[in-house]
N, CA, C and O atoms as CSV, one atom per row, in Angstrom:
chain,resi,resn,atom,element,x,y,z
A,1,MET,N,N,11.709,-135.596,201.591
A,1,MET,CA,C,10.354,-135.209,201.057
A,1,MET,C,C,9.165,-135.405,202.656
A,1,MET,O,O,9.391,-136.420,203.316
A,2,LEU,N,N,8.251,-134.662,203.067
A,2,LEU,CA,C,7.654,-135.002,203.696
A,2,LEU,C,C,6.102,-135.897,203.871
A,2,LEU,O,O,5.163,-135.332,203.311
A,3,PHE,N,N,5.929,-136.575,204.239
A,3,PHE,CA,C,4.731,-137.220,204.640
A,3,PHE,C,C,4.126,-137.209,205.873
A,3,PHE,O,O,4.724,-136.932,206.912
A,4,THR,N,N,2.500,-137.615,205.769
A,4,THR,CA,C,1.589,-137.962,207.139
A,4,THR,C,C,0.979,-139.389,206.843
A,4,THR,O,O,0.865,-139.738,205.668
A,5,SER,N,N,0.661,-140.060,207.664
A,5,SER,CA,C,0.392,-141.022,207.599
A,5,SER,C,C,-0.525,-141.761,209.149
A,5,SER,O,O,-1.040,-140.996,209.965
A,6,TYR,N,N,-0.570,-142.881,209.275
A,6,TYR,CA,C,-1.041,-143.651,210.236
A,6,TYR,C,C,-0.244,-145.066,210.685
A,6,TYR,O,O,0.303,-145.635,209.740
A,7,PHE,N,N,-0.116,-145.658,211.900
A,7,PHE,CA,C,0.500,-146.672,211.946
A,7,PHE,C,C,0.083,-147.468,211.171
A,7,PHE,O,O,0.744,-147.920,210.236
A,8,GLY,N,N,-1.177,-147.788,211.459
A,8,GLY,CA,C,-2.145,-149.054,210.377
A,8,GLY,C,C,-1.174,-149.416,209.413
A,8,GLY,O,O,-0.962,-150.547,208.975
A,9,LYS,N,N,-0.594,-148.340,209.114
A,9,LYS,CA,C,-0.477,-148.361,207.197
A,9,LYS,C,C,0.792,-148.636,207.022
A,9,LYS,O,O,1.041,-149.017,205.879
A,10,VAL,N,N,1.978,-148.564,207.970
A,10,VAL,CA,C,3.121,-149.140,208.403
A,10,VAL,C,C,3.457,-149.975,207.660
A,10,VAL,O,O,4.114,-149.628,206.679
A,11,LYS,N,N,3.223,-150.972,207.800
A,11,LYS,CA,C,3.664,-152.569,207.015
A,11,LYS,C,C,2.943,-152.530,205.397
A,11,LYS,O,O,3.276,-153.532,204.765
A,12,LYS,N,N,2.218,-151.778,204.771
A,12,LYS,CA,C,1.665,-151.593,203.795
A,12,LYS,C,C,2.907,-150.668,202.921
A,12,LYS,O,O,3.436,-151.044,201.875
A,13,LEU,N,N,3.145,-149.622,203.515
A,13,LEU,CA,C,3.612,-148.706,202.923
A,13,LEU,C,C,5.199,-149.405,202.828
A,13,LEU,O,O,5.734,-149.330,201.722
A,14,GLY,N,N,5.953,-150.067,203.921
A,14,GLY,CA,C,7.152,-150.728,203.562
A,14,GLY,C,C,8.500,-149.711,203.748
A,14,GLY,O,O,8.357,-148.620,204.300
A,15,SER,N,N,9.728,-150.127,203.277
A,15,SER,CA,C,10.891,-149.633,203.874
A,15,SER,C,C,11.158,-148.976,202.952
A,15,SER,O,O,12.347,-148.913,202.639
A,16,LYS,N,N,10.465,-148.462,202.404
A,16,LYS,CA,C,10.672,-147.227,201.293
A,16,LYS,C,C,10.799,-145.422,201.916
A,16,LYS,O,O,11.224,-144.388,201.402
A,17,TYR,N,N,10.152,-145.782,203.330
A,17,TYR,CA,C,9.903,-144.284,204.191
A,17,TYR,C,C,11.074,-144.600,205.622
A,17,TYR,O,O,11.525,-145.597,206.185
A,18,LYS,N,N,11.170,-143.508,205.722
A,18,LYS,CA,C,12.108,-143.271,207.272
A,18,LYS,C,C,10.058,-142.656,208.224
A,18,LYS,O,O,9.224,-141.763,208.070
A,19,TYR,N,N,10.271,-143.912,209.127
A,19,TYR,CA,C,9.387,-143.098,209.987
A,19,TYR,C,C,9.073,-142.984,211.253
A,19,TYR,O,O,9.200,-143.911,212.053
A,20,TYR,N,N,8.550,-141.614,211.603
A,20,TYR,CA,C,8.685,-140.569,212.694
A,20,TYR,C,C,7.449,-140.721,213.489
A,20,TYR,O,O,6.431,-140.681,212.798
A,21,SER,N,N,7.264,-140.887,214.766
A,21,SER,CA,C,5.855,-141.131,215.588
A,21,SER,C,C,6.342,-139.641,216.202
A,21,SER,O,O,7.282,-139.053,216.738
A,22,ILE,N,N,4.650,-139.459,215.591
A,22,ILE,CA,C,4.365,-138.140,216.473
A,22,ILE,C,C,3.174,-138.046,217.441
A,22,ILE,O,O,2.517,-137.005,217.404
A,23,ALA,N,N,2.906,-138.785,218.098
A,23,ALA,CA,C,2.088,-139.415,218.885
A,23,ALA,C,C,2.349,-139.509,220.438
A,23,ALA,O,O,3.194,-140.404,220.449
A,24,ARG,N,N,2.158,-139.152,221.756
A,24,ARG,CA,C,1.978,-138.910,222.651
A,24,ARG,C,C,2.765,-140.132,223.455
A,24,ARG,O,O,3.666,-140.106,224.293
A,25,ILE,N,N,2.091,-141.119,222.885
A,25,ILE,CA,C,2.554,-142.974,223.289
A,25,ILE,C,C,2.393,-143.475,222.295
A,25,ILE,O,O,1.306,-143.385,221.724
A,26,THR,N,N,3.759,-144.380,221.614
A,26,THR,CA,C,4.024,-144.999,220.469
A,26,THR,C,C,3.726,-146.193,221.424
A,26,THR,O,O,3.830,-146.457,222.621
A,27,PRO,N,N,3.178,-146.945,219.938
A,27,PRO,CA,C,3.331,-148.541,220.025
A,27,PRO,C,C,4.537,-148.693,220.098
A,27,PRO,O,O,5.485,-147.985,219.759
A,28,LYS,N,N,4.386,-150.492,220.960
A,28,LYS,CA,C,5.603,-150.794,221.297
A,28,LYS,C,C,6.481,-151.690,220.262
A,28,LYS,O,O,7.658,-152.006,220.431
A,29,TRP,N,N,5.671,-152.026,219.174
A,29,TRP,CA,C,6.720,-152.670,218.077
A,29,TRP,C,C,7.206,-151.338,217.320
A,29,TRP,O,O,7.943,-151.590,216.366
A,30,PHE,N,N,6.988,-150.174,217.508
A,30,PHE,CA,C,7.322,-148.838,216.473
A,30,PHE,C,C,8.990,-149.010,216.688
A,30,PHE,O,O,9.325,-148.694,217.830
A,31,ASP,N,N,9.698,-149.288,216.135
A,31,ASP,CA,C,11.412,-148.790,215.900
A,31,ASP,C,C,11.562,-147.671,215.423
A,31,ASP,O,O,12.703,-147.346,215.749
A,32,GLY,N,N,11.112,-146.871,214.845
A,32,GLY,CA,C,11.293,-145.627,214.280
A,32,GLY,C,C,11.528,-144.733,215.331
A,32,GLY,O,O,11.425,-145.061,216.513
A,33,GLU,N,N,11.959,-143.190,214.797
A,33,GLU,CA,C,11.957,-142.180,215.692
A,33,GLU,C,C,10.770,-141.589,216.231
A,33,GLU,O,O,9.647,-141.494,215.736
A,34,ARG,N,N,11.297,-141.144,217.524
A,34,ARG,CA,C,9.951,-140.459,218.135
A,34,ARG,C,C,10.259,-138.676,218.102
A,34,ARG,O,O,11.284,-138.177,218.566
A,35,MET,N,N,9.433,-138.095,217.623
A,35,MET,CA,C,8.945,-136.875,217.618
A,35,MET,C,C,7.619,-136.157,218.470
A,35,MET,O,O,6.743,-135.499,217.908
A,36,GLU,N,N,7.690,-136.517,220.394
A,36,GLU,CA,C,6.713,-135.842,220.574
A,36,GLU,C,C,6.164,-135.160,221.230
A,36,GLU,O,O,5.126,-135.202,221.889
A,37,ASP,N,N,7.444,-134.011,220.898
A,37,ASP,CA,C,7.136,-132.305,220.994
A,37,ASP,C,C,5.982,-131.758,219.821
A,37,ASP,O,O,5.521,-130.633,219.624
A,38,LEU,N,N,5.783,-132.824,219.272
A,38,LEU,CA,C,4.910,-132.299,217.746
A,38,LEU,C,C,3.221,-132.976,218.224
A,38,LEU,O,O,2.150,-132.822,217.637
A,39,ALA,N,N,3.533,-133.755,219.519
A,39,ALA,CA,C,1.853,-134.803,219.727
A,39,ALA,C,C,1.031,-133.600,220.613
A,39,ALA,O,O,1.611,-132.634,221.108
A,40,PRO,N,N,0.110,-133.757,220.676
A,40,PRO,CA,C,-0.980,-132.895,221.116
A,40,PRO,C,C,0.055,-133.226,222.912
A,40,PRO,O,O,0.900,-134.105,223.079
A,41,SER,N,N,-0.449,-132.132,224.024
A,41,SER,CA,C,-0.270,-132.638,225.484
A,41,SER,C,C,-0.985,-133.505,225.589
A,41,SER,O,O,-1.652,-133.833,224.608
A,42,TYR,N,N,-1.101,-134.133,226.706
A,42,TYR,CA,C,-1.871,-134.903,227.659
A,42,TYR,C,C,-2.995,-134.231,227.948
A,42,TYR,O,O,-4.022,-134.636,227.403
A,43,ASN,N,N,-3.093,-132.932,228.960
A,43,ASN,CA,C,-3.992,-132.413,229.375
A,43,ASN,C,C,-5.159,-131.782,227.902
A,43,ASN,O,O,-6.372,-131.623,228.035
A,44,LEU,N,N,-4.453,-131.551,226.738
A,44,LEU,CA,C,-5.428,-131.553,225.515
A,44,LEU,C,C,-6.301,-132.775,225.203
A,44,LEU,O,O,-7.500,-133.050,225.185
A,45,LEU,N,N,-5.394,-133.239,225.018
A,45,LEU,CA,C,-5.804,-134.993,224.448
A,45,LEU,C,C,-7.344,-135.104,225.131
A,45,LEU,O,O,-8.495,-135.087,224.696
A,46,ASN,N,N,-6.700,-135.226,226.453
A,46,ASN,CA,C,-8.077,-135.688,227.794
A,46,ASN,C,C,-9.322,-134.464,227.344
A,46,ASN,O,O,-10.542,-134.625,227.374
A,47,ALA,N,N,-8.678,-133.423,226.996
A,47,ALA,CA,C,-10.056,-132.214,226.926
A,47,ALA,C,C,-10.990,-132.953,225.892
A,47,ALA,O,O,-12.196,-133.191,225.957
A,48,TYR,N,N,-9.823,-133.313,224.673
A,48,TYR,CA,C,-10.672,-133.563,223.547
A,48,TYR,C,C,-11.331,-134.815,223.458
A,48,TYR,O,O,-12.098,-135.115,222.544
A,49,LYS,N,N,-10.994,-135.620,224.516
A,49,LYS,CA,C,-11.630,-137.007,224.456
A,49,LYS,C,C,-13.103,-136.760,225.932
A,49,LYS,O,O,-13.908,-137.539,226.443
A,50,ARG,N,N,-12.813,-135.365,226.109
A,50,ARG,CA,C,-14.102,-135.614,227.208
A,50,ARG,C,C,-15.155,-134.127,226.827
A,50,ARG,O,O,-15.858,-133.439,227.567
A,51,GLY,N,N,-14.868,-134.048,225.345
A,51,GLY,CA,C,-15.543,-133.567,224.023
A,51,GLY,C,C,-15.571,-132.496,224.159
A,51,GLY,O,O,-16.676,-132.059,224.481
A,52,MET,N,N,-14.313,-131.369,223.986
A,52,MET,CA,C,-13.641,-130.536,223.582
A,52,MET,C,C,-14.228,-130.710,221.983
A,52,MET,O,O,-14.118,-131.742,221.321
A,53,ASP,N,N,-14.797,-129.604,221.587
A,53,ASP,CA,C,-15.072,-129.495,219.894
A,53,ASP,C,C,-12.911,-129.767,218.817
A,53,ASP,O,O,-11.702,-129.986,218.896
A,54,GLU,N,N,-14.046,-129.492,218.062
A,54,GLU,CA,C,-12.171,-129.688,216.641
A,54,GLU,C,C,-11.694,-128.363,216.778
A,54,GLU,O,O,-10.519,-128.094,217.028
A,55,ILE,N,N,-12.631,-127.502,216.610
A,55,ILE,CA,C,-12.551,-126.063,216.444
A,55,ILE,C,C,-11.074,-125.638,217.572
A,55,ILE,O,O,-9.973,-125.098,217.455
A,56,THR,N,N,-11.965,-126.323,218.724
A,56,THR,CA,C,-11.215,-125.707,220.028
A,56,THR,C,C,-9.497,-126.475,220.195
A,56,THR,O,O,-8.391,-125.944,220.297
A,57,PHE,N,N,-9.857,-127.690,220.169
A,57,PHE,CA,C,-9.026,-128.127,220.141
A,57,PHE,C,C,-7.547,-127.798,218.634
A,57,PHE,O,O,-6.330,-127.986,218.651
A,58,SER,N,N,-8.338,-127.349,217.728
A,58,SER,CA,C,-7.267,-126.973,216.502
A,58,SER,C,C,-6.252,-125.982,217.162
A,58,SER,O,O,-5.052,-126.152,217.377
A,59,ARG,N,N,-6.976,-124.999,217.403
A,59,ARG,CA,C,-6.935,-123.466,218.471
A,59,ARG,C,C,-5.741,-124.148,219.325
A,59,ARG,O,O,-4.538,-123.979,219.126
A,60,LYS,N,N,-6.201,-124.773,220.094
A,60,LYS,CA,C,-4.716,-125.110,221.093
A,60,LYS,C,C,-3.729,-125.818,221.027
A,60,LYS,O,O,-2.646,-125.636,221.581
A,61,TYR,N,N,-4.201,-127.074,220.015
A,61,TYR,CA,C,-2.750,-127.660,219.825
A,61,TYR,C,C,-2.084,-126.765,218.773
A,61,TYR,O,O,-1.454,-127.593,218.115
A,62,LEU,N,N,-1.880,-125.719,218.295
A,62,LEU,CA,C,-1.493,-125.106,217.198
A,62,LEU,C,C,-0.791,-123.990,218.196
A,62,LEU,O,O,0.298,-123.499,217.899
A,63,GLY,N,N,-1.388,-123.684,219.215
A,63,GLY,CA,C,-0.757,-122.758,220.334
A,63,GLY,C,C,0.347,-123.434,220.671
A,63,GLY,O,O,1.468,-123.092,220.295
A,64,GLU,N,N,0.012,-124.874,221.717
A,64,GLU,CA,C,1.295,-126.060,221.770
A,64,GLU,C,C,2.457,-126.578,221.030
A,64,GLU,O,O,3.287,-127.423,221.364
A,65,ILE,N,N,2.321,-125.815,219.837
A,65,ILE,CA,C,3.554,-126.488,219.089
A,65,ILE,C,C,3.862,-125.223,218.120
A,65,ILE,O,O,4.565,-125.456,217.137
A,66,ASN,N,N,3.267,-123.558,218.375
A,66,ASN,CA,C,3.855,-122.904,218.098
A,66,ASN,C,C,4.745,-122.943,219.216
A,66,ASN,O,O,5.869,-123.238,218.811
A,67,GLN,N,N,4.720,-122.798,220.240
A,67,GLN,CA,C,5.894,-122.768,221.409
A,67,GLN,C,C,6.927,-123.227,221.141
A,67,GLN,O,O,7.827,-122.406,220.963
A,68,ILE,N,N,7.116,-124.042,221.058
A,68,ILE,CA,C,7.907,-125.480,220.763
A,68,ILE,C,C,8.608,-126.058,219.590
A,68,ILE,O,O,9.454,-126.952,219.572
A,69,LEU,N,N,7.982,-125.232,218.404
A,69,LEU,CA,C,8.230,-125.849,217.200
A,69,LEU,C,C,9.546,-125.405,216.717
A,69,LEU,O,O,9.818,-124.237,216.439
A,70,ASP,N,N,10.232,-126.263,216.646
A,70,ASP,CA,C,11.838,-125.674,215.798
A,70,ASP,C,C,11.493,-125.992,214.256
A,70,ASP,O,O,11.287,-127.057,213.675
A,71,MET,N,N,11.507,-124.890,213.899
A,71,MET,CA,C,10.877,-125.070,212.025
A,71,MET,C,C,12.250,-125.500,211.561
A,71,MET,O,O,12.216,-126.198,210.548
A,72,ASP,N,N,13.838,-125.174,212.215
A,72,ASP,CA,C,14.594,-125.735,211.436
A,72,ASP,C,C,14.885,-126.801,211.189
A,72,ASP,O,O,15.454,-127.240,210.190
A,73,VAL,N,N,14.363,-127.521,212.455
A,73,VAL,CA,C,14.895,-128.908,212.777
A,73,VAL,C,C,13.468,-129.606,211.374
A,73,VAL,O,O,13.797,-130.431,210.522
A,74,ILE,N,N,12.165,-129.095,211.460
A,74,ILE,CA,C,11.393,-129.866,210.431
A,74,ILE,C,C,11.695,-129.061,209.190
A,74,ILE,O,O,11.261,-129.531,208.139
A,75,ARG,N,N,12.430,-127.820,209.131
A,75,ARG,CA,C,12.753,-128.024,207.197
A,75,ARG,C,C,14.056,-128.809,206.690
A,75,ARG,O,O,14.051,-129.221,205.530
A,76,ARG,N,N,15.135,-129.028,207.482
A,76,ARG,CA,C,16.332,-130.363,207.573
A,76,ARG,C,C,15.288,-131.582,207.274
A,76,ARG,O,O,15.243,-131.903,206.087
A,77,ILE,N,N,14.496,-132.265,208.104
A,77,ILE,CA,C,13.698,-132.944,207.646
A,77,ILE,C,C,12.957,-133.321,206.833
A,77,ILE,O,O,12.607,-134.474,206.578
A,78,ALA,N,N,12.559,-132.000,206.196
A,78,ALA,CA,C,11.426,-131.999,204.974
A,78,ALA,C,C,12.095,-131.877,203.568
A,78,ALA,O,O,11.563,-132.279,202.534
A,79,ASP,N,N,13.594,-131.145,203.657
A,79,ASP,CA,C,14.340,-131.368,203.217
A,79,ASP,C,C,15.372,-132.510,202.410
A,79,ASP,O,O,15.998,-132.760,201.380
A,80,SER,N,N,15.045,-132.905,203.591
A,80,SER,CA,C,16.215,-134.437,203.643
A,80,SER,C,C,15.525,-135.993,202.147
A,80,SER,O,O,14.481,-136.567,201.841
A,81,LYS,N,N,16.587,-135.968,201.844
A,81,LYS,CA,C,16.795,-136.679,200.206
A,81,LYS,C,C,15.506,-138.148,200.839
A,81,LYS,O,O,14.761,-138.606,199.972
A,82,GLU,N,N,15.425,-138.570,201.908
A,82,GLU,CA,C,14.711,-139.416,202.648
A,82,GLU,C,C,13.434,-139.577,202.231
A,82,GLU,O,O,13.364,-138.852,201.238
A,83,ARG,N,N,12.488,-140.040,202.376
A,83,ARG,CA,C,11.424,-140.127,202.226
A,83,ARG,C,C,10.145,-140.131,203.475
A,83,ARG,O,O,9.088,-140.759,203.401
A,84,ILE,N,N,10.646,-139.140,204.739
A,84,ILE,CA,C,9.815,-138.807,205.843
A,84,ILE,C,C,8.551,-139.400,205.966
A,84,ILE,O,O,7.938,-139.119,204.937
A,85,VAL,N,N,7.711,-140.220,206.862
A,85,VAL,CA,C,6.506,-140.093,207.510
A,85,VAL,C,C,6.071,-139.479,208.629
A,85,VAL,O,O,6.218,-140.394,209.440
A,86,LEU,N,N,5.707,-138.714,209.143
A,86,LEU,CA,C,4.877,-138.422,210.287
A,86,LEU,C,C,3.790,-139.401,210.672
A,86,LEU,O,O,3.090,-139.676,209.697
A,87,LEU,N,N,3.554,-139.802,211.402
A,87,LEU,CA,C,2.529,-141.068,211.935
A,87,LEU,C,C,2.429,-141.017,213.685
A,87,LEU,O,O,3.194,-140.997,214.649
A,88,CYS,N,N,0.579,-141.011,213.320
A,88,CYS,CA,C,0.100,-141.097,214.694
A,88,CYS,C,C,-0.880,-142.548,214.427
A,88,CYS,O,O,-0.481,-143.622,213.977
A,89,TYR,N,N,-2.584,-142.104,214.959
A,89,TYR,CA,C,-3.095,-143.542,215.352
A,89,TYR,C,C,-4.100,-143.089,214.257
A,89,TYR,O,O,-4.431,-143.845,213.343
A,90,GLU,N,N,-4.562,-141.842,214.385
A,90,GLU,CA,C,-6.264,-141.999,213.415
A,90,GLU,C,C,-5.983,-142.597,212.212
A,90,GLU,O,O,-4.796,-142.653,211.892
A,91,ARG,N,N,-6.812,-143.058,211.469
A,91,ARG,CA,C,-7.128,-142.944,209.896
A,91,ARG,C,C,-6.766,-141.542,209.321
A,91,ARG,O,O,-6.573,-140.472,209.897
A,92,SER,N,N,-6.733,-141.888,207.995
A,92,SER,CA,C,-6.956,-140.785,206.622
A,92,SER,C,C,-8.075,-139.893,206.839
A,92,SER,O,O,-8.009,-138.729,206.444
A,93,GLU,N,N,-9.200,-140.387,207.493
A,93,GLU,CA,C,-9.881,-139.602,207.094
A,93,GLU,C,C,-10.655,-139.050,208.326
A,93,GLU,O,O,-11.680,-138.372,208.249
A,94,ASP,N,N,-10.068,-139.406,209.403
A,94,ASP,CA,C,-10.472,-139.301,210.706
A,94,ASP,C,C,-9.436,-137.393,211.118
A,94,ASP,O,O,-8.439,-136.900,210.592
A,95,PHE,N,N,-10.242,-136.958,212.118
A,95,PHE,CA,C,-9.628,-135.858,212.939
A,95,PHE,C,C,-8.597,-136.399,213.183
A,95,PHE,O,O,-8.526,-137.535,213.652
A,96,CYS,N,N,-7.595,-135.651,212.896
A,96,CYS,CA,C,-6.155,-136.049,213.731
A,96,CYS,C,C,-5.224,-134.530,213.800
A,96,CYS,O,O,-5.134,-133.582,213.020
A,97,HIS,N,N,-4.691,-134.792,214.946
A,97,HIS,CA,C,-3.367,-133.542,214.847
A,97,HIS,C,C,-2.536,-133.385,213.884
A,97,HIS,O,O,-1.946,-132.313,213.748
A,98,ARG,N,N,-2.315,-134.591,212.917
A,98,ARG,CA,C,-1.146,-134.731,212.193
A,98,ARG,C,C,-1.929,-133.952,210.950
A,98,ARG,O,O,-1.324,-133.159,210.229
A,99,HIS,N,N,-3.036,-134.196,210.813
A,99,HIS,CA,C,-3.360,-133.270,210.032
A,99,HIS,C,C,-3.865,-131.542,210.229
A,99,HIS,O,O,-4.038,-130.857,209.221
A,100,ILE,N,N,-4.050,-131.009,211.505
A,100,ILE,CA,C,-3.431,-129.824,211.892
A,100,ILE,C,C,-2.006,-129.397,211.659
A,100,ILE,O,O,-1.741,-128.391,211.001
A,101,LEU,N,N,-1.138,-130.130,212.175
A,101,LEU,CA,C,0.373,-130.044,211.915
A,101,LEU,C,C,0.797,-129.907,210.284
A,101,LEU,O,O,1.765,-129.280,209.855
A,102,ALA,N,N,0.154,-130.398,209.774
A,102,ALA,CA,C,0.381,-130.837,207.736
A,102,ALA,C,C,0.022,-129.744,207.196
A,102,ALA,O,O,0.520,-129.434,206.114
A,103,GLU,N,N,-0.995,-128.850,207.869
A,103,GLU,CA,C,-1.571,-127.543,207.429
A,103,GLU,C,C,-1.000,-126.255,207.686
A,103,GLU,O,O,-1.124,-125.257,206.975
A,104,PHE,N,N,-0.214,-126.384,209.014
A,104,PHE,CA,C,0.525,-125.701,209.307
A,104,PHE,C,C,1.979,-125.336,208.866
A,104,PHE,O,O,2.551,-124.250,208.765
A,105,LEU,N,N,2.450,-126.859,208.599
A,105,LEU,CA,C,3.916,-126.530,207.730
A,105,LEU,C,C,3.651,-126.098,206.861
A,105,LEU,O,O,4.344,-125.116,206.595
A,106,ARG,N,N,2.351,-126.509,205.638
A,106,ARG,CA,C,2.204,-126.385,204.336
A,106,ARG,C,C,1.761,-124.497,204.001
A,106,ARG,O,O,1.773,-123.744,203.028
A,107,ARG,N,N,1.381,-124.405,205.578
A,107,ARG,CA,C,1.449,-122.557,205.506
A,107,ARG,C,C,2.955,-121.740,205.806
A,107,ARG,O,O,3.147,-120.528,205.907
A,108,ARG,N,N,3.689,-122.594,205.880
A,108,ARG,CA,C,5.203,-122.119,205.824
A,108,ARG,C,C,6.369,-122.380,205.000
A,108,ARG,O,O,7.598,-122.312,205.014
A,109,GLY,N,N,5.147,-122.792,204.101
A,109,GLY,CA,C,6.191,-123.576,202.716
A,109,GLY,C,C,6.824,-124.962,202.466
A,109,GLY,O,O,7.525,-125.227,201.490
A,110,ILE,N,N,6.511,-125.781,203.419
A,110,ILE,CA,C,6.843,-126.988,203.710
A,110,ILE,C,C,6.186,-128.004,202.847
A,110,ILE,O,O,5.124,-128.332,203.375
A,111,SER,N,N,6.374,-128.568,201.843
A,111,SER,CA,C,5.481,-129.361,201.397
A,111,SER,C,C,5.056,-130.782,201.960
A,111,SER,O,O,5.806,-131.673,201.561
A,112,VAL,N,N,3.968,-131.233,202.842
A,112,VAL,CA,C,2.957,-132.426,203.463
A,112,VAL,C,C,2.215,-133.058,202.488
A,112,VAL,O,O,1.779,-132.267,201.652
A,113,ARG,N,N,1.867,-134.429,202.275
A,113,ARG,CA,C,1.219,-135.107,201.981
A,113,ARG,C,C,1.103,-136.251,202.554
A,113,ARG,O,O,1.932,-136.893,203.199
A,114,GLU,N,N,-0.331,-136.553,202.196
A,114,GLU,CA,C,-0.707,-137.981,203.396
A,114,GLU,C,C,-0.681,-139.018,202.581
A,114,GLU,O,O,-1.274,-138.847,201.515
A,115,VAL,N,N,-0.065,-140.267,202.790
A,115,VAL,CA,C,0.010,-141.457,202.159
A,115,VAL,C,C,-0.410,-142.708,202.937
A,115,VAL,O,O,-0.358,-143.815,202.400
């Protein structure tokens, strides 16, 4: 089962999940797996911080992951008996690449839910 959330919730969510960072830079305290290929590139992050709008960011991010995303790997993770959470920094209600990724995966038949 595949979920998304943010690093600030890991302590609250507890050990019933297996955590994967999909952030370009992961907190030092995080000891879970890392899937940096699902993070936006530094160039894209910097462009967004300098004022790129959300629509352009979304389109460019999808272009990045479309080139490198191995759907077989994602399907194996999603089909795992483990409850997997893909993490980044932004709170649930904030604009974030993990929401774009979740929608991308849903459109390909993979169930993803925010926790």
